[in-house]
C-alpha positions, 0 to 999 in steps of 0.5 A: 207210563208216568213215574207217579202212576208207576209208583202208585201202582207198585205201592198198591201191588206190594200192599205197602202203606209207605209212599214209594219214591224212586229212592225207596229201598225195596229191601227195607220195606216191611212187606218185602219178601219172596212173594213181593219179588213174584208180585213185582215180576208179574207187575212188570210183565203185565205193564211193560211186557218185560220179563225180569229174571229173579237173578236180577233182583240181587242188583235191585235195591231201590225203586230207581234200580227197578226202573232202570232194569225195566228201562228208563225210556218207559217212564215219563216225568 
């Protein structure tokens, strides 16, 4: 998946007004909460067929961290 498409879809899923970049700190987003975690887990499973356990989220601060957990090989420039 193109990184730009991923960022747009993630922004849509989180219903976030702020444009997301790989450097965006997820925890600083106004809409980020426990429901967001579930949304992200479902989004990743749906788009990448990869399950992220909730315990991994303690290490995920930025969108880039999330991309690394998904697997950077799944993204194109």
